[in-house]
C-alpha positions in Angstrom: 170.5 17.5 63.5 171.6 15.3 60.5 175.0 14.8 61.9 173.6 12.7 64.7 171.5 10.5 62.5 172.2 6.8 62.4 172.3 5.1 59.0 168.7 3.8 59.5 167.6 7.4 60.4 169.3 8.7 57.3 167.7 6.0 55.1 164.2 6.8 56.4 164.8 10.5 56.0 165.9 10.1 52.4 162.9 7.9 51.7 160.6 10.6 53.1 162.4 13.2 51.0 161.8 11.1 47.9 158.1 10.6 48.8 157.6 14.3 49.5 159.4 15.2 46.3 157.4 12.7 44.2 154.1 13.9 45.8 155.2 17.4 45.0 155.8 16.4 41.5 152.3 15.0 41.2 150.8 18.3 42.6 152.9 20.5 40.4 152.7 18.6 37.2 149.1 17.4 37.7 149.9 14.0 36.1 150.2 10.5 37.4 153.7 9.1 38.1 154.7 5.8 36.3 154.7 3.0 38.8 158.0 1.6 37.3 160.9 0.4 39.4 161.5 1.1 43.1 161.1 4.8 42.9 157.8 4.5 40.9 156.4 2.1 43.5 157.6 4.3 46.3 155.9 7.3 44.6 152.6 5.5 44.2 152.7 4.3 47.8 153.6 7.8 49.0 150.9 9.4 47.0 148.3 6.9 48.4 149.5 7.6 51.9 149.3 11.4 51.3 145.7 11.1 50.0 144.7 9.2 53.1 145.9 12.0 55.4 143.2 14.3 57.0 142.5 17.1 54.5 140.1 19.5 56.1 141.5 21.8 58.8 138.9 23.7 60.8 139.4 27.5 60.8 137.3 28.9 63.6 137.2 32.7 64.2 140.4 34.0 65.5 140.6 35.3 69.1 139.9 39.0 68.9 140.0 41.8 71.5 136.8 43.1 73.0 136.3 46.8 73.5 134.5 48.7 76.2 133.1 52.1 75.2 131.2 54.8 77.0 127.8 55.8 75.6 129.4 58.3 73.3 131.7 55.7 71.7 134.9 56.7 73.5 137.0 53.6 74.3 137.4 52.9 78.0 139.3 49.6 77.9 140.0 46.5 75.8 140.3 42.9 76.8 142.1 40.1 74.9 143.9 36.8 75.1 145.8 37.9 72.0 145.7 41.5 71.0 144.3 41.3 67.5 142.1 43.5 65.2 141.0 41.5 62.2 140.9 43.7 59.0 140.0 42.9 55.4 142.9 42.8 52.8 141.7 46.1 51.3 142.5 47.8 54.6 146.1 46.7 54.4 148.4 49.0 52.5 149.6 47.3 49.2 153.2 47.9 50.2 152.7 45.7 53.2 151.3 42.9 51.1 154.3 43.2 48.7 156.7 43.1 51.7 155.3 40.0 53.3 155.2 38.2 50.0 158.7 39.1 49.0 160.3 37.9 52.1 158.1 34.9 52.8 156.9 33.5 49.5 157.9 35.5 46.4 156.2 33.1 44.0 153.0 33.0 46.1 150.6 34.0 43.2 152.4 31.7 40.8 152.6 28.2 42.5 150.1 25.9 44.1 150.0 24.8 47.7 153.7 23.7 47.4 156.6 25.6 46.0 158.4 22.6 44.5 161.7 24.5 43.9 161.8 26.0 47.4 160.8 22.8 49.1 163.5 20.7 47.4 166.1 23.3 48.1 165.2 23.5 51.8 165.0 19.7 52.2 168.3 19.1 50.5 170.0 21.8 52.6 168.5 20.4 55.8 169.5 16.8 55.0 173.1 17.8 54.2 173.5 19.2 57.6 173.5 22.9 56.7 171.4 25.6 58.2 167.7 24.9 58.6 165.7 26.1 55.6 162.0 26.9 55.7 160.7 26.5 52.2 157.1 26.7 53.2 154.6 28.7 51.2 152.4 31.3 52.7 149.6 28.8 52.5 151.6 26.2 54.5 152.6 28.9 57.0 148.9 29.8 57.4 148.1 26.2 58.0 150.8 26.0 60.7 149.6 29.2 62.4 146.0 27.8 62.5 147.3 24.6 64.2 149.4 26.7 66.6 146.3 28.7 67.4 144.3 25.6 68.1 147.0 24.0 70.3 145.6 23.8 73.9 148.5 22.1 75.6 152.3 22.4 75.5 152.4 18.9 74.0 150.0 19.9 71.2 152.1 23.0 70.5 155.3 20.9 70.4 153.7 18.6 67.8 152.8 21.6 65.6 156.2 23.3 65.7 158.5 20.3 65.6 160.8 20.7 62.5 163.5 18.0 62.6 163.7 14.3 61.8 161.0 11.9 60.6 158.3 13.6 62.7 159.2 16.9 61.1 158.8 15.5 57.6 155.6 13.8 58.6 154.3 17.2 59.9 155.3 18.8 56.6 153.3 16.3 54.7 150.3 16.9 56.9 150.7 20.7 56.5 150.9 20.2 52.7 147.7 18.0 52.7 145.9 20.8 54.6 147.4 23.4 52.3 146.0 21.6 49.2 142.5 21.9 50.7 143.0 25.5 51.6 144.0 26.5 48.1 140.9 24.7 46.8 138.7 26.4 49.3 140.1 30.0 49.3 141.5 32.3 46.7 145.1 33.6 47.0 143.9 37.0 48.3 141.7 35.3 50.9 144.7 33.2 52.1 146.9 36.3 52.3 144.3 38.2 54.3 143.9 35.3 56.7 147.7 35.0 57.0 148.2 38.7 57.8 145.5 38.5 60.5 146.8 35.4 62.2 150.5 36.0 62.1 152.3 36.9 65.3 154.5 40.1 64.9 156.0 40.0 68.4 155.7 42.1 71.6 152.1 41.0 72.1 150.8 42.1 68.7 148.8 39.5 66.7 147.8 40.3 63.2 149.0 43.1 61.0 146.5 45.8 62.3 147.6 45.2 65.9 151.2 45.3 64.8 150.9 48.5 62.9 149.1 50.1 65.9 151.5 48.8 68.4 154.8 49.7 66.7 153.8 52.8 64.8 150.5 54.0 66.3 148.8 53.9 62.9 146.5 51.6 60.9 147.8 48.9 58.6 146.2 50.9 55.8 148.6 53.8 56.3 152.0 52.0 56.6 155.0 53.3 54.7 157.6 51.3 52.9 160.2 51.1 55.6 157.5 50.4 58.3 156.0 47.6 56.2 159.4 46.1 55.6 160.1 46.1 59.3 156.9 44.3 60.1 157.3 41.8 57.3 160.7 40.9 58.7 159.3 40.1 62.2 157.1 37.1 61.4 160.1 34.7 60.9 161.4 35.3 64.4 159.3 37.8 66.4 161.4 37.8 69.5 164.9 37.8 67.8 163.9 40.7 65.5 161.8 42.6 68.1 162.6 46.3 67.5 161.7 47.3 71.0 164.4 45.0 72.4 166.9 44.5 69.5 166.8 47.6 67.4 170.0 47.0 65.5 169.1 43.4 64.6 165.6 44.6 63.6 167.0 47.3 61.3 169.3 44.7 59.6 166.3 42.4 59.1 164.3 45.3 57.7 167.0 46.2 55.2 167.1 42.5 54.1 163.4 42.6 53.4 163.8 45.9 51.5 166.6 44.3 49.4 164.5 41.2 48.8 161.6 43.5 47.6 164.0 45.1 45.1 165.4 41.8 43.9 161.9 40.5 43.2 160.9 43.7 41.5 158.3 44.8 44.1 160.2 48.1 44.4 163.1 49.7 42.7 166.6 49.6 44.1 166.5 53.4 44.6 163.3 53.0 46.7 165.0 50.2 48.7 168.2 52.3 49.3 166.2 55.4 50.4 164.2 53.3 52.8 167.3 51.7 54.3 168.6 55.1 55.2 165.7 55.8 57.5 165.8 55.2 61.2 163.2 52.9 62.8 161.3 55.7 64.4 159.0 53.6 66.4 156.0 55.1 68.1 155.0 52.3 70.4 151.5 52.1 71.7 150.8 49.8 74.6 147.5 47.9 74.9 146.5 47.4 78.6 144.5 44.2 79.2 142.7 45.3 82.3 140.5 48.2 83.4 143.7 50.1 84.3 143.3 52.0 80.9 140.0 53.4 82.1 142.1 55.1 84.7 141.3 57.0 87.8 138.0 58.3 86.5 136.2 55.2 85.2 138.3 52.2 86.4 135.7 51.1 88.9 132.8 51.4 86.4 134.9 49.4 83.9 135.4 46.6 86.5 131.6 46.6 87.1 131.1 46.1 83.3 133.5 43.1 83.4 131.8 41.5 86.3 128.4 42.2 84.7 129.5 40.3 81.6 130.8 37.4 83.6 127.6 37.0 85.6 125.0 37.5 82.8 123.7 34.4 81.1 123.2 36.4 77.9 126.9 36.0 77.4 127.1 32.3 77.9 125.9 29.4 80.0 128.8 29.4 82.4 131.1 32.0 83.9 134.1 30.4 82.1 132.3 30.7 78.7 131.4 34.3 79.4 135.0 35.2 80.4 136.3 33.5 77.2 133.8 35.5 75.1 135.0 38.8 76.8 138.7 38.1 76.3 138.5 36.5 72.8 135.1 37.1 71.2 135.7 40.5 69.6 132.8 42.1 71.5 132.0 45.8 71.2 130.5 46.7 74.5 128.8 50.1 74.4 128.1 51.0 78.0 125.6 53.3 79.6 128.4 55.5 81.1 127.7 59.2 80.5 131.2 60.9 80.3 129.7 64.2 81.4 128.0 62.7 84.4 131.1 60.7 85.2 133.3 63.7 85.2 131.0 65.7 87.4 130.7 62.8 89.9 134.5 62.4 89.9 135.0 66.1 90.5 132.4 66.1 93.3 134.1 63.2 95.0 137.6 64.7 94.7 136.4 68.0 96.2 134.9 66.3 99.3 137.0 63.2 100.1 140.8 62.9 99.9 142.3 59.7 98.5 144.4 59.4 101.6 141.4 59.3 104.0 140.6 56.1 105.8 137.0 56.8 104.8 136.1 55.9 101.2 133.4 57.7 99.3 131.3 55.7 96.8 128.8 57.0 94.3 126.4 55.5 91.7 124.0 57.3 89.5 121.1 55.5 87.7 118.7 56.9 85.1 115.0 56.6 86.2 112.9 54.6 83.7 115.8 52.7 82.2 118.1 51.5 85.0 121.1 52.6 83.0 124.1 53.4 85.2 125.3 56.9 84.1 128.1 57.4 86.6 130.1 55.4 89.2 133.1 56.7 91.2 135.1 55.8 94.3 137.2 58.3 96.1 140.4 56.2 95.7 142.3 55.3 92.6 141.4 52.0 90.9 144.0 49.3 90.8 144.2 45.5 90.1 147.2 45.0 92.4 146.6 42.5 95.1 148.4 44.8 97.6 147.1 48.2 96.9 148.7 51.4 98.2 146.7 53.5 100.7 145.4 55.8 98.0 144.2 52.9 95.9 141.5 50.3 96.1 141.2 47.0 94.2 137.5 46.3 94.7 134.5 48.4 94.0 132.7 49.8 97.0 129.9 51.2 94.9 128.6 47.8 94.0 127.8 44.5 95.7 130.1 41.5 96.0 128.6 39.8 92.9 129.8 42.6 90.8 133.3 43.1 92.2 132.4 44.9 95.4 133.0 44.2 99.1 130.8 43.6 102.1 128.7 46.7 101.7 127.7 49.1 104.4 124.6 49.4 106.6 122.4 52.0 104.9 120.8 53.3 108.0 117.9 55.8 107.4 118.3 55.4 103.7 116.0 52.4 104.3 113.1 54.5 105.7 111.7 55.5 102.3 110.8 51.8 101.7 108.6 51.8 104.7 107.2 55.1 103.6 106.5 53.6 100.2 104.8 50.5 101.7 102.6 52.7 103.8 101.5 54.9 100.9 101.0 51.9 98.7 98.7 50.5 101.4 96.6 53.7 101.4 98.0 55.5 104.4 97.9 59.1 103.4 100.6 61.8 103.8 98.6 63.6 106.5 98.6 60.5 108.7 99.9 61.4 112.1 102.0 59.3 114.5 103.2 60.2 117.9 106.9 59.4 118.2 108.3 59.0 121.7 112.0 59.2 122.5 112.3 55.5 122.6 110.3 52.3 122.2 110.7 48.8 123.6 109.3 45.3 123.1 107.2 46.1 120.1 105.7 43.0 118.4 105.9 42.4 114.6 104.6 39.6 112.5 106.6 38.1 109.6 105.1 37.0 106.3 104.8 33.4 107.7 102.9 34.6 110.8 105.7 34.4 113.3 105.9 37.1 115.9 109.2 39.0 116.4 109.7 41.5 119.2 111.8 44.6 118.6 113.7 44.9 122.0 114.3 48.7 121.9 114.9 51.6 119.6 115.7 55.2 120.3 115.9 58.5 118.4 119.2 60.0 117.4 118.4 63.1 119.4 116.5 61.3 122.2 113.7 63.1 123.7 114.3 66.1 121.4 112.8 64.1 118.5 109.6 63.3 120.3 106.3 64.7 119.0 103.5 64.0 116.6 104.4 64.0 113.0 102.8 63.5 109.6 104.5 61.3 107.0 106.4 64.2 105.4 107.4 65.6 108.8 108.6 62.2 110.1 110.6 61.7 106.9 112.2 65.1 106.9 113.3 64.8 110.5 114.1 61.0 110.0 112.7 60.1 113.4 113.5 56.5 114.3 110.5 55.7 116.5 108.2 57.3 114.0 109.3 54.8 111.3 109.3 51.8 113.6 105.6 52.6 114.5 104.8 53.2 110.8 106.4 49.9 110.0 104.2 48.3 112.7 101.1 50.0 111.3 101.6 48.9 107.7 103.1 45.6 108.7 106.6 44.1 108.6 105.7 41.7 105.8 104.4 44.5 103.5 107.4 46.6 104.2 109.8 43.7 103.4 108.0 42.9 100.2 108.0 46.5 99.1 111.8 46.7 99.7 112.3 43.6 97.6 110.1 44.9 94.8 112.4 47.9 94.6 115.4 45.7 93.9 116.7 45.3 97.5 116.4 41.6 97.3 119.6 40.8 99.1 122.4 42.4 101.0 125.7 43.3 99.4 127.2 40.0 100.5 124.5 38.1 98.6 122.5 36.9 101.6 118.7 37.4 101.5 117.4 40.6 102.9 116.5 40.1 106.6 112.8 40.1 107.5 113.4 41.8 110.8 111.8 44.9 112.5 115.2 46.7 112.1 114.6 46.6 108.3 113.1 50.1 108.4 116.3 51.5 110.1 118.6 49.9 107.6 120.4 47.2 109.5 121.4 45.3 106.3 124.6 46.0 104.4 124.0 47.3 100.9 125.7 49.2 98.1 125.1 52.6 96.5 124.2 51.1 93.1 121.1 49.2 94.3 120.0 52.1 96.5 120.2 54.5 93.5 118.2 52.1 91.4 115.5 51.8 94.0 115.3 55.6 94.5 115.1 55.9 90.7 111.8 54.0 90.8 110.4 56.7 93.1 111.5 59.3 90.5 109.8 57.5 87.7 106.3 57.0 89.2 107.0 53.6 90.7 108.7 51.9 87.7 111.7 49.9 88.9 114.4 49.0 86.4 117.2 46.6 87.3 120.5 48.5 87.0 122.5 47.8 83.9 125.8 49.1 82.4 124.9 48.3 78.8 123.4 50.3 76.0 124.0 47.4 73.6 126.7 44.8 72.9 127.8 43.7 69.4 129.5 40.4 68.6 132.5 40.1 66.3 130.1 40.1 63.3 128.4 43.3 64.4 125.2 41.7 65.5 123.5 42.7 68.8 123.6 40.2 71.6 120.0 39.6 72.7 118.7 39.6 76.2 120.3 42.9 77.3 117.3 45.2 77.1 116.2 47.1 80.2 114.5 44.9 82.8 111.7 47.0 84.2 108.5 46.5 86.2 105.9 48.6 87.9 106.8 48.1 91.6 104.2 50.4 93.1 101.3 52.5 92.0 102.2 55.8 90.3 100.2 57.9 92.9 102.0 56.2 95.8 105.4 56.9 94.2 104.5 60.5 93.6 103.5 60.8 97.3 106.9 59.3 98.3 108.6 62.1 96.3 106.4 64.7 97.9 107.3 63.5 101.4 111.0 63.2 100.6 111.4 66.8 99.4 111.3 68.0 102.9 114.8 66.8 103.7 116.2 69.9 102.0 114.0 72.3 103.9 114.5 73.9 107.3 113.9 71.3 109.9 115.0 68.5 107.5 118.2 66.6 108.0 120.0 68.2 105.0 118.7 71.7 104.7 120.3 73.8 101.9 121.7 70.8 100.0 119.0 70.7 97.3 119.3 71.7 93.7 118.3 75.3 93.1 115.5 75.7 90.6 114.7 72.0 90.5 112.5 69.6 92.4 114.6 67.0 94.2 113.9 64.4 96.9 116.4 62.8 99.2 117.2 61.0 102.4 120.2 61.1 104.8 121.4 57.8 106.3 123.4 57.3 109.5 124.4 53.9 110.9 124.8 52.8 114.5 127.4 54.8 116.5 128.0 57.1 113.4 130.2 54.5 111.7 129.0 55.3 108.2 126.9 57.9 106.4 124.7 58.1 103.3 122.9 60.5 101.2 120.7 59.3 98.4 118.3 61.4 96.3 116.8 61.9 92.9 115.1 64.1 90.4 112.9 62.8 87.6 116.1 62.7 85.5 118.6 61.0 87.7 119.0 59.1 91.0 122.3 59.2 92.9 123.4 57.4 96.0 126.5 58.3 98.0 128.0 56.4 100.9 130.9 57.2 103.3 132.5 54.4 105.2 135.8 52.6 105.8 136.2 49.8 103.3 138.2 47.8 105.9 136.5 48.2 109.2 133.8 50.7 110.3 134.7 49.8 113.9 138.4 50.6 113.5 137.7 53.7 111.3 134.3 55.2 112.1 133.0 58.1 110.1 132.6 60.4 113.1 135.8 62.4 113.6 137.4 61.0 110.4 139.5 63.3 108.4 137.9 63.5 104.9 140.5 65.9 103.7 138.5 69.1 103.3 136.9 68.7 106.7 136.4 66.4 109.7 133.3 64.3 109.4 130.4 64.7 111.9 129.4 61.1 111.5 126.0 61.8 110.1 124.4 61.3 106.7 124.7 64.9 105.9 128.5 64.4 105.5 127.6 62.7 102.2 125.1 65.4 101.1 127.8 67.8 99.6 129.1 65.1 97.3 125.5 64.3 96.2 124.7 68.0 95.6 127.9 68.8 93.7 127.6 65.7 91.5 123.9 66.2 90.8 124.2 69.9 90.1 126.9 69.2 87.5 124.9 66.3 85.9 121.8 68.5 85.5 123.5 71.6 84.2 122.0 72.5 80.9 119.0 70.2 81.3 115.5 71.5 81.4 114.0 71.1 84.9 111.3 68.5 85.3 108.8 68.1 88.1 107.4 65.1 90.0 103.8 64.0 89.5 101.2 65.1 92.1 100.0 62.6 94.7 96.3 61.6 94.4 93.9 63.4 96.6 93.2 60.3 98.7 96.8 60.2 99.8 96.9 63.9 100.7 94.0 64.1 103.2 94.7 64.4 106.9 93.9 61.5 109.2 95.0 60.5 112.7 96.3 57.2 113.9 94.0 55.6 116.4 94.9 52.5 118.3 93.3 50.5 121.0 94.0 51.4 124.6 95.6 48.5 126.4 93.9 47.0 129.5 96.1 47.9 132.5 93.5 47.2 135.1 95.0 45.5 138.2 98.6 46.7 137.4 100.6 49.0 139.6 100.5 52.6 138.4 104.2 52.4 137.4 103.7 49.3 135.3 100.5 50.7 133.8 102.3 53.9 132.8 105.2 52.0 131.2 102.7 49.8 129.2 100.8 52.8 128.0 104.0 54.6 127.0 105.2 51.6 125.1 102.0 51.8 123.0 102.5 55.5 122.3 100.2 57.1 124.8 100.9 59.8 127.4 99.9 58.4 130.8 98.7 60.6 133.6 98.0 59.3 137.1 95.0 61.0 138.8 96.0 61.7 142.4 92.5 61.0 143.7 91.8 57.4 144.7 88.6 55.9 143.4 86.4 53.2 144.8 86.9 49.9 143.0 86.8 46.1 143.3 90.6 46.1 142.6 93.0 46.0 145.5 94.0 49.3 147.0 96.9 50.9 145.1 96.2 49.0 141.8 94.8 50.5 138.7 91.0 50.6 138.8 90.4 51.8 135.2 91.6 54.3 132.6 90.1 57.1 130.5 89.8 56.4 127.6 88.8 52.9 128.7 90.5 49.6 127.8 89.9 48.5 124.3 88.6 51.9 123.0 90.3 53.6 120.1 92.4 56.6 120.9 94.8 58.8 118.9 98.4 57.8 119.2 100.2 60.3 121.5 97.0 61.3 123.3 96.7 61.3 127.1 95.3 58.4 129.0 94.4 59.0 132.6 95.0 56.3 135.1 92.7 56.0 138.1 94.1 54.2 141.1 91.8 52.0 143.4 91.2 53.0 147.0 89.4 49.8 147.6 86.0 49.2 149.4 83.7 49.5 146.5 80.2 50.0 147.8 78.0 50.0 144.8 78.5 49.2 141.1 79.2 52.1 138.9 79.7 52.2 135.1 83.2 52.9 133.9 83.5 56.1 131.9 83.2 55.5 128.2 86.1 56.4 125.9 86.3 59.9 124.8 89.1 59.3 122.4 88.8 60.3 118.8 86.9 57.9 116.5 88.9 56.4 113.7 88.5 58.5 110.6 89.1 55.6 108.2 88.6 51.8 108.7 91.4 50.0 110.4 93.3 47.9 107.9 94.4 44.4 108.2 98.1 43.6 108.7 97.7 40.5 106.6 100.4 40.2 103.9 99.6 41.1 100.3 98.3 38.2 98.3 
């Protein structure tokens, strides 16, 4: 660069050289310079200018990788902006310390912030037009690395690294000013430790520990002489000497370091020569910066952890702040993932759903009483590629959109237990009987704000074959649609909706509020397995709902726990009502249930199948007192294009019903519980076990045609029978005269109501027969919403 200088440039450069030299003299000698003659005046002016420079350089914590661990402490993944593992100096082998000092600053422990001899030699060499010389001490290099670390823009970076001309000398002066303060603030060992942790060693490794792990798969505390010399040689030019790309150049540089160590007396010449004869023998260890490291088994859970950190205010006030903390804050994230449960869930999924299938299986397991997510798998391989292959998936179908999932899937009959829970919470006992017709139409419901909504029509999956009168356990085991619609009407839409929300189903998988519609009980909303599992876990823990969480605890870079991550639990329903739900849901595994034979031998378990409209998707969710697991089967792309019914799952062709998911649930839960002592559900209270019958008012059909009257009575759950004999009445001939039981009287749902048709010509008043329907065995309840 000096060859291109004009005379003015040269004069200015020489002046700066003199200033820097005189300032250096002051620092080294520790005495005042005589202000005599031009040089003395220049020295005083330079010293005054030097003293006026900013002196205190902030040294915030270095960006450090964050680690994600399972609950047993096994590392699943790490995240970083710069892969760095800070270590104290005592955890760096002494030979590494000797190597870096020998090649970078042999007199480090002897001089102050400036090595006067080295600086003068470098400046003179640079000014004469020779090769550029460094001459910086380790302290000055550390200062420069701190400034590089703090540079946020390319312009700031350029200002830090500029080396030539007047700006370069000015930068050297500022570095020296900072170095003076550093040497007052820290000991030589502290500066060396900070330098070794901040230095870049190339190929993505920041700091000596990361470099040792990356190039030799060992700790910095275990480095050998030849390895230490190689790493020490990298800091001058990490790319040029990168041994993974330029092995010969790297070896030459290593040997130069070894010779320098011998020349300075750090090692003997014999030791240097023996080390030079060794090959590099790299053992490179890569550091993935995504959940890819968690691999096929736990990649989706890892991504759920990442999204949980980014969305939780405990990690920062904004999503950007949380992301920065994850990628540079040195967090140790101990997750709730149970490796045994995860392996069992993964095996169960692989046995039952092929990766190539258009249908994707999704599973989530939540521990009752804590909300901790113990397992999470998807039937395809995890990837972060924007264009995944057919056997891969780049979003998590086991969670909602807010945590890296997709649109979710209608959960069908998996929603029915929420209506069951609302009914039992409201005091309707297990023996409560409802007559379930093959179909229903135009049933009115009231929302929480008092609006009336009419359910146009609903039918049973098996049509008329599902008709009959059922108790709560019977209707649940058979999953009869009309039974649950009538139960929802009995307890009230508002109470059902509120119970569903209390159990964590606040919104759909897309983030929209849960719909307050009569179809709520049949699972019209799209949801995800994680939230269903968490809700069912509440049934298994006597009504205590815990928000699902992937965290056991999280430590910051200083080893302190981040607050605000403890389990978030509340009592969503009474214990007795929750125990009654478990009692009713055990029948699904029994003959006559929708998943007979898929229970857990020797253990109490409760569950529910779920089938969506036109068999597009299927679910099975269930629980024991120790674990709740939800499994869905659906196309992640389009349930219309790829419905479940007839789909090739790999081991079999899907029937399209919820029981397609039951084998996955059974296999996973069986493995998870193996070796654990069986536990039982609590008993329902007596008041929820007694038998009662639903009585409802008989509608007034007087004056209607027999056909219209029959249809009205059927819609209300009665069995109409038209008496063939005409009766005298003041109603026109052919119209309904009256019914038995009479209009307004209470009668059991499903009971027979006889229709009497008018023959006209009433001659004398007669009393209508009184109702002979069953009297209500418990007071009718109000459908008013809970306060």
